[in-house]
N, C-alpha and C positions, 0 to 999 in steps of 0.2 A: 239580728242581734250579733251574729258573728262579725258581720261587716262593721258594726259599731265598735266592737272590741278591737278589731284590726286597725280601725281609724284612730281609736284612742291610743293604742300601742305605738302607732306611727307618730302621732303628735307628741307623745311622751318621749320617744327617742329623739325627735327633733329638738324638744325643749332641753333634754340632757346634753345634746351636742352644743346648743347655744350657750348653756351654762358653763360647759367645759371650756369652750372657746373664750368666754368672758374671763374665767379664772386664769386661763393660760395667758391671756393678753395682760391682765393686771399683774400677774406674777412676772412676766417678761419686763414690763415697765418698771416695776419695783426693783428687780434685779439690776437693770440698766442704771437706774437712779442711784442705787447703793454702790455700784461699781465706780461710777463717776465720783460720787462723794468720797469713797474710799481712796481713790487716786489722789484727789485734792487734799484730803486729810493726811495722807502719807507724806506728801511733799511738805505740808505744813509742819508735821511732827519732826521730820528729818531736819529741816532748817531751824526749827525751834530748839531742837536738841543740840545742834551745833552752836547756836547762840548761847544757850545755857552752859554748855561745856566750856566755851571760851570765857564766859563771864566768871564762872567758878574758878577756872584756871588763872584768870587775871587777878582775882581776889586772893588766891593762894600763891601767886607769883610762880606758878608752874602749870602750863597748859595741860600737860599729861595728867595731872591730878584731877583737873576738871573733867576730862574725858573718862577717867577711871571712876569718878563718883557717879557720873551719868550712867555709865555701863553697870555699875553696882545697883543703881536704882532699878534698872530694867531686869537684872537678875532677880531682885526681890519681887518685882511684879510678875515675872515668869513663874516664880515659886508659888505665888498665890494662885495664879491661873491653873497650874498643875494640881494644887491642893484642892481647888474647887471645881475640877473638871466635870464631875458628874452633875453638880448643880447647874453649871453653865450649859452643858449639853441638854439636860432635861428642860431647862427654861426656854432655850431656843426651840427645841422640838415642840413644846407646848404652844409657843407663839405661832409657829408654822402651821400646826394643826388647827388652831383657832382661826387663822387667816383662811385656810383652805375650806373650812367648814362654814364659814360665815357667808 
């Protein structure tokens, strides 16, 4: 009986190790994917913002105003992010916990 319990415990530990390895591998893969996606998206956003700033500047006959308007937009976005910090952090934490427990 004791031998069976030891064998069960050993098998259970092996199973937990395999599950931990699987979750770690999936997490590493997702992190890598999101980092690559974030880099590509960052380049897109930077170039897109330059284009929008020049476009607005051309419409207003003053390039500086175009860049000022784009910067003001990001100040407003930043204010919203700061205002909703708790909701954002809790939402991300909930998603991470769901992923790790799945």
